C-alpha positions in Angstrom: 0.0 0.1 0.2 1.3 3.7 -0.7 0.3 5.5 2.2 1.4 8.9 0.5 -1.3 8.7 -2.4 -3.9 6.0 -0.6 -5.3 2.9 -0.9 -6.3 1.0 -4.2 -9.8 -0.1 -3.4 -12.1 -2.9 -5.5 -15.8 -2.7 -4.8 -17.1 -6.3 -5.9 -21.1 -6.3 -6.7 -21.2 -2.5 -7.0 -24.5 -2.6 -8.8 -25.8 -4.1 -5.1 -27.7 -2.0 -3.1 -25.2 -2.9 -0.6 -22.3 -2.1 -3.2 -23.4 1.7 -3.5 -24.0 2.3 -0.3 -20.1 1.3 0.2 -18.9 3.8 -2.6 -21.0 6.5 -0.9 -19.6 5.6 3.0 -16.2 5.8 1.5 -16.7 9.2 0.2 -18.3 10.2 3.5 -15.9 9.1 5.5 -13.1 10.7 2.9 -11.2 7.2 3.3 -8.0 8.2 1.0 -8.3 6.4 -2.2 -5.8 6.2 -5.3 -8.0 4.1 -7.1 -11.3 2.6 -6.9 -12.4 -0.2 -9.1 -16.1 -0.7 -9.5 -16.9 -4.7 -10.2 -19.6 -7.1 -11.0 -20.3 -9.6 -12.6 -21.1 -9.7 -16.4 -25.0 -8.5 -16.3 -23.7 -5.2 -15.2 -20.3 -4.6 -16.9 -20.2 -1.1 -18.3 -23.4 0.0 -16.7 -22.2 3.7 -14.7 -23.0 4.2 -11.2 -24.7 7.0 -9.9 -22.7 9.5 -8.8 -24.5 12.6 -6.6 -21.6 13.7 -4.6 -20.6 17.6 -5.1 -17.7 17.9 -7.5 -15.9 20.1 -5.8 -15.2 17.5 -3.0 -11.9 16.8 -3.0 -12.6 13.3 -1.6 -15.0 12.8 -3.8 -12.4 13.7 -7.0 -9.7 11.1 -5.6 -12.9 8.4 -5.6 -14.6 8.7 -8.8 -15.7 5.2 -9.6 -15.6 4.5 -13.9 -17.9 2.3 -15.2 -18.7 -1.3 -13.8 -16.2 -3.6 -14.9 -16.1 -7.3 -15.4 -14.9 -9.2 -11.9 -13.8 -12.4 -13.3 -11.4 -10.3 -15.8 -10.1 -8.8 -13.1 -6.3 -8.7 -11.2 -6.1 -8.7 -7.4 -3.1 -8.3 -7.1 -3.5 -4.2 -8.0 -5.3 -3.6 -5.1 -4.8 -3.3 -1.2 -8.0 -3.5 -0.3 -11.5 -5.2 -1.6 -14.8 -5.0 -0.8 -17.8 -7.9 -1.6 -21.0 -6.7 -1.5 -23.2 -9.0 -3.9 -24.2 -12.6 -4.2 -22.6 -14.9 -2.0 -21.0 -16.6 -5.0 -19.6 -14.0 -6.0 -17.2 -14.1 -3.0 -17.0 -18.1 -3.4 -15.7 -17.6 -6.4 -13.4 -15.0 -6.0 -13.0 -13.8 -2.3 -10.4 -16.5 -1.4 -8.4 -15.6 -4.2 -8.2 -11.7 -3.9 -7.4 -12.4 -0.1 -4.2 -13.6 -1.3 -3.0 -10.2 -1.9 -5.5 -8.0 -0.7 -7.3 -7.2 2.6 -10.7 -8.7 1.6 -14.3 -7.7 3.6 -16.8 -9.6 2.8 -21.2 -9.3 3.5 -21.9 -12.1 2.0 -23.1 -15.0 4.2 -20.3 -17.2 2.0 -17.6 -17.3 5.2 -19.3 -16.2 7.9 -19.4 -19.8 9.4 -15.8 -20.6 8.5 -13.8 -20.5 12.0 -10.8 -19.6 10.3 -12.0 -16.7 8.5 -12.6 -13.5 11.8 -16.4 -12.7 12.0 -16.1 -8.4 12.8 -18.7 -5.6 13.8 -16.4 -2.9 14.5 -18.6 -1.8 16.9 -18.2 -4.6 19.3 -15.3 -7.1 18.6 -12.7 -4.8 16.9 -9.9 -7.3 18.2 -10.7 -9.6 15.7 -8.8 -8.2 13.3 -5.6 -8.2 15.5 -4.7 -11.5 13.7 -5.2 -10.4 10.0 -2.0 -9.8 8.7 -1.0 -7.4 5.4 -3.7 -9.1 3.7 -6.8 -11.4 4.3 -10.5 -12.6 4.6 -12.6 -10.9 7.1 -16.5 -11.5 7.0 -18.9 -9.4 8.2 -22.3 -10.5 10.0 -26.0 -10.1 8.7 -27.3 -7.0 9.5 -29.8 -7.7 12.4 -27.1 -9.8 13.7 -25.1 -6.7 13.9 -27.9 -4.7 15.4 -28.6 -7.1 17.8 -24.7 -7.7 19.1 -23.9 -3.7 19.2 -26.9 -3.2 21.7 -26.0 -6.4 23.6 -22.4 -5.9 23.9 -22.3 -3.3 26.9 -25.3 -5.3 28.5 -22.9 -8.1 29.0 -20.2 -6.4 30.2 -22.2 -4.8 32.6 -24.4 -7.9 34.1 -23.2 -10.6 32.4 -25.8 -12.0 29.6 -27.5 -15.3 29.8 -30.4 -15.8 27.3 -31.8 -13.3 24.4 -35.5 -14.0 23.0 -35.4 -11.9 20.1 -38.3 -10.7 16.7 -36.6 -9.3 13.6 -38.8 -7.4 11.8 -37.0 -7.0 8.3 -37.0 -4.6 6.0 -37.1 -5.8 1.8 -34.2 -4.1 1.3 -32.3 -7.3 3.1 -33.0 -9.2 0.0 -32.1 -6.5 -2.7 -33.4 -4.2 -4.9 -35.7 -6.8 -6.6 -37.3 -6.8 -3.7 -38.0 -3.2 -3.0 -38.8 -2.7 -6.4 -41.7 -5.8 -6.0 -43.1 -3.7 -2.7 -43.5 -0.5 -4.7 -45.0 -2.4 -7.4 -47.5 -4.0 -5.5 -48.2 -1.4 -3.0 -49.4 0.9 -6.0 -51.3 -2.5 -8.0 -53.2 -3.0 -5.0 -54.0 0.8 -4.1 -55.5 0.9 -7.6 -57.5 -2.2 -6.9 -55.3 -4.8 -8.7 -53.4 -7.9 -7.3 -50.4 -8.2 -5.7 -47.9 -10.3 -8.1 -46.2 -11.8 -4.8 -43.1 -13.1 -6.5 -39.9 -11.6 -4.1 -40.9 -13.4 -1.4 -43.5 -16.1 -3.0 -46.7 -14.2 -1.2 -47.7 -10.8 -1.2 -45.1 -8.6 0.9 -47.4 -5.1 0.4 -49.7 -4.6 3.5 -48.5 -8.2 4.5 -46.1 -9.7 7.5 -44.2 -12.9 6.5 -42.7 -14.9 9.3 -39.4 -16.4 7.2 -37.3 -14.8 6.3 -34.6 -17.5 4.3 -35.1 -20.6 4.0 -36.5 -23.2 6.3 -34.3 -26.1 7.7 -35.9 -29.2 8.4 -36.3 -28.5 12.4 -38.3 -25.4 11.3 -35.7 -22.9 12.1 -35.0 -20.6 9.4 -31.6 -20.1 8.1 -32.0 -16.5 9.1 -33.1 -17.0 13.2 -29.8 -19.8 12.4 -27.4 -17.0 11.9 -28.4 -14.7 14.4 -28.1 -17.4 16.7 -24.3 -18.5 15.7 -22.9 -15.3 14.1 -23.8 -13.1 17.6 -22.1 -15.7 19.9 -19.1 -15.5 17.8 -19.3 -11.7 17.5 -19.6 -11.7 21.3 -17.3 -14.4 22.0 -20.2 -16.2 24.3 -20.3 -19.8 22.6 -23.0 -21.0 25.4 -25.2 -17.7 24.8 -28.9 -18.8 24.3 -30.3 -16.8 21.7 -33.9 -18.0 20.5 -35.1 -16.1 17.1 -38.3 -15.4 14.9 -37.1 -13.4 11.8 -40.4 -11.8 9.9 -40.2 -9.8 6.4 -42.3 -6.7 6.7 -43.2 -4.3 3.8 -40.7 -1.7 5.4 -38.0 -0.4 2.6 -35.2 0.4 5.1 -34.4 -0.1 8.5 -34.5 -3.5 10.8 -36.6 -3.5 13.9 -36.1 -5.7 16.5 -38.1 -6.6 19.7 -35.9 -8.4 22.3 -36.2 -9.7 25.9 -32.8 -10.4 27.2 -32.0 -12.3 30.2 -28.9 -11.6 32.7 -26.6 -13.3 35.6 -26.7 -10.1 37.7 -29.6 -7.4 38.5 -29.8 -4.9 36.2 -31.8 -1.7 36.5 -33.5 0.0 33.5 -31.7 3.3 34.2 -28.1 1.6 34.4 -29.1 -0.2 31.1 -29.6 3.4 29.3 -27.0 4.4 31.1 -24.3 2.1 30.1 -26.2 1.8 26.7 -25.6 5.8 26.0 -22.3 5.9 26.4 -21.9 2.5 23.9 -20.0 2.5 20.8 -22.0 2.7 18.0 -25.3 3.5 19.8 -28.1 5.9 20.6 -30.9 5.8 23.4 -34.3 7.2 22.9 -35.7 7.5 26.0 -39.2 7.4 26.9 -39.5 11.3 28.1 -38.1 12.3 24.7 -39.9 14.1 21.8 -39.6 11.3 19.8 -40.4 8.6 22.2 -38.9 5.4 20.6 -37.0 4.8 17.4 -39.0 3.5 14.2 -37.7 2.8 10.5 -39.6 5.8 9.1 -37.8 7.9 11.6 -34.7 7.0 12.1 -33.5 4.1 10.4 -32.2 6.9 7.3 -30.3 8.4 10.1 -27.5 5.6 9.2 -24.3 6.4 12.1 -26.3 4.5 15.0 -28.2 1.8 16.2 -31.1 3.3 17.7 -32.4 1.5 21.4 -35.9 2.4 22.6 -38.5 1.3 24.6 -36.3 0.2 27.6 -37.9 -1.1 30.5 -37.7 -4.1 33.4 -39.5 -7.3 32.7 -41.7 -7.9 35.6 -42.6 -11.2 34.9 -38.3 -12.3 35.1 -36.4 -11.6 37.9 -32.8 -9.8 36.2 -34.4 -9.4 32.9 -34.6 -6.3 30.6 -37.0 -5.4 26.9 -36.1 -3.1 24.6 -36.8 -2.3 20.9 -34.2 -1.7 18.3 -33.8 0.2 14.8 -30.7 0.5 12.6 -30.5 0.8 8.9 -29.7 -2.7 7.4 -28.1 -1.3 3.7 -26.3 1.8 5.6 -25.7 1.3 9.1 -25.3 -2.3 9.9 -23.7 -3.4 6.1 -21.7 -0.7 4.7 -20.9 1.7 8.0 -19.4 -1.7 9.3 -17.5 -2.8 6.4 -16.1 0.5 5.8 -15.0 0.8 9.7 -13.5 -2.3 9.8 -11.2 -1.0 6.6 -10.5 2.0 8.6 -9.0 -0.2 11.6 -7.3 -2.0 9.2 -5.7 0.9 7.8 -4.9 2.8 10.9 -3.1 -0.1 12.2 -0.8 -0.5 9.3 -0.1 2.8 10.0 
């Protein structure tokens, strides 16, 4: 890496929602960039990327993206850092080879379960990056896992987390641009007296909730529910942590919401929990007495720098337990912001 002129960066899957958000985050965070390569599969080659950054922004000028190039033809020895933001199939095919030359930060599910690949939420377990050298592969947890772990980490440090019961209400953007188009199209159709197509999720999503995110395993647990459990165990370094999850898809464009019921080893008052969360990294607490009262996707998911917590209260049915509500932008905060934060840690460490 030439530290004097900045990083040589590739964004793979750049045409995806997360890929575009990573490019925007790189610009917003003013990451020094000598080269920025926009890469994707053959379906997107030559496509220009949306660039709404002011032309007089010097950081933006250094990170202007060319038309999308072919990832299959790209030589990853040309870059210092690669973000993989697309489908797991792209990561499975190219990420490990790229990691022989560069830091590879992979946002897909392809490597999250591999014990030899660090799984990192920057606001929770940045020390996991200590094992990464001058190049290598880093996996990022799913967006719901990032949001949940970010809130649970300071509470665990204070009172010892034993168990969490979680219901997630996940935005359609978690399934990509096509799912967002489906929600928009179905909404217009149904308001016009027409039928919903129900293609993206196998059934209508407009004006509906679907208690399934990803495929169901033989035991009835969905893959998303299993990932939430396994990923939070790893990120929090709590291999025996019990997480019982139900993942639900809701007709919201951006912003995952979670209803959490957490049990602890030691007594933890709502006031103490609020205080520790207010000091937590990447967190913002919306208190009941505020004008906002509690976070919602429509009001706060578009403010992508924080994971928001509200409705925090003692569970009156159990000892040493709390209930609370969590909202976070799944694409920007939990995916793109986390990815660029991981890169920022690696770059600062290498200086």
